[in-house]
N, C-alpha and C positions, 0 to 999 in steps of 0.2 A: 458548440456552443466555444468560442475562443476567450480565453482569459489573460492581459498582459498581466505582470508585477516582477517587482526588484524583491532580486531575499538580498540583504545583507549577513555577510557570514563573520562569525567571529573569527575566521583570520583579518579582517576589512574592507575584503574583498568581497563586490556586487555582482552577483547573479541575475540572469533575467532571466523568466521564466515565463512559460505559453504554455497553456492549459489548450486543446484539444480534447472536446469527446467525440466519445466512439461506442458503438453498437455491437460490434462484432472481431472476432479473431479474426478476418476477412482483411478488415478497411487498416489493419496495421502491420502487415503481412510483409510490407516493403520497408520498414522502418527498420531501421538496427537500433534495436532497444538492448538497455543496460543494464535495465532494473524490471521486476514487476515484484508489487506490493498490492497487496489483498485486504477490503475493508472486512474483516471476514467477522459470520455472525453462526451465533451457539445461542438456539433459543429465544432469539431477539434480541439478545447481548450483544455488541460489539468486544471483541475482541484485539486487546492490545497489550503490547510487550513494551517493557522496561528494567533498561540497564540496572538499577541501582543505585542510580545518581539524581534520581528524579524525573529521570528521562523519559516521558511513552511517545509512542507513535506505531501505527501498520505492523504488520506482520509481513516479510519477504526480503528479499535480497537482490543478488547481483544474478546476471544469469550466467551460469556455466558455461562453456565452450560446447554444442551439440545439444545441446538446451530448446528447446521452446519457451517461452514465457509460461505456456501453462503448464506444464512440466518444473520448471524452478517452482514457481507457486504452490505446488505440492509437496517439492522437499522441503521449501523453506516453512511452511506453514507446519511441516509433520517435528520440524527442527528445533525449529522457534517456538512452538505450543503444543506440541505432541499430539496435535491436530490432524485428522481428516478431514481431505477437501470432496466436498459431497457436489459443489455447483458453484465454477465458475464463467462469470458475467464479464467482458468488461467494459471497464465505465470511459476511459479517457487513457492522453496522455500527456504527459512533457514533458516540455524541448528545455534541459537544462544549460542556457547559453551560459558556459565558465570566461569567467575575464578574458582569457587567450586565443578567445573565439571560440575552441572546441565545443561540440553540439553532442549531449549525454541525453538521449531516448528512455525515458519510463512511466511504464506501465502501472492503471491502476485499477485493478479487477475488484468486482462484489465476490464476497463468498461464504455458500453457505458449508459449516464445516461442524464436525462432532469430535468429542475426545476421543482419543484413543485410548487413554491411559492416563495415570497422573502426570502434571509437567514436573520435569523433576532440575531440567539443567539445555542449554543451547550445545552441541558441540563449538560453535563459533564463540560462544563465551560470549556474546552481543547482546542477548535477552537473556536474565537472571529471576527474570517474575514474568507472569503473565496476570492481566482480571477479565473479568467477563462488566461489561458497564452498562447502565443503559444509553444509547448512542443520542439520546439530547443533551447529554455532560461531556462531550466530547471535547470542548473546550477545554473543560478542567484537567484538562492530560496536556492537549496540545493544539496549539493553535495557529495554522499554514494559512492567514490570513481567505482573501475572495476564493482562490484555488483549491485551500481546503473544505471551506463552505459547501465548493460546486458538488466536487467531490464526494461529501457527504451527504448532500443534499438530493444525486444518486445512488447512491448508493441504499437510503432508504428508501427513494421512491423502488427501487427495484427490492429492495425486501418487504415493500407492501403489496406487490403482486403477486409474492411467492405462497403470502399467508393465506 
């Protein structure tokens, strides 16, 4: 499935987003991905990270040189939630077409996770708090329009198959 939508950013600029479903890492091997984020579940609860300013979102971040998207997500989940990735399955990716025409590719994956220990802090400081929420309540914390709805729908479909 492909979904297109515009994002009006806080800086007044408009970004064009194009979402595409994918079911394997093989499908995206030729994409120059810059980000890897997970829709992470622990005991059927969605793990979200907050920055202390009432901004919540998925766990993940930028892919560093030499990392695969899978390795990035493993590292970011540990840094931002102090949890271990047990399983990850790609959900899809979005192209972010910047106002200057540059394109960024961002992967979103389903993850099963488990705590390593108590969350204290993210070394980068971008996540100051984590919550485990009922996934049906995600729009109380973030709303990313049709693309966000598709990401969550696909994640919930995969979660049901894991149970």
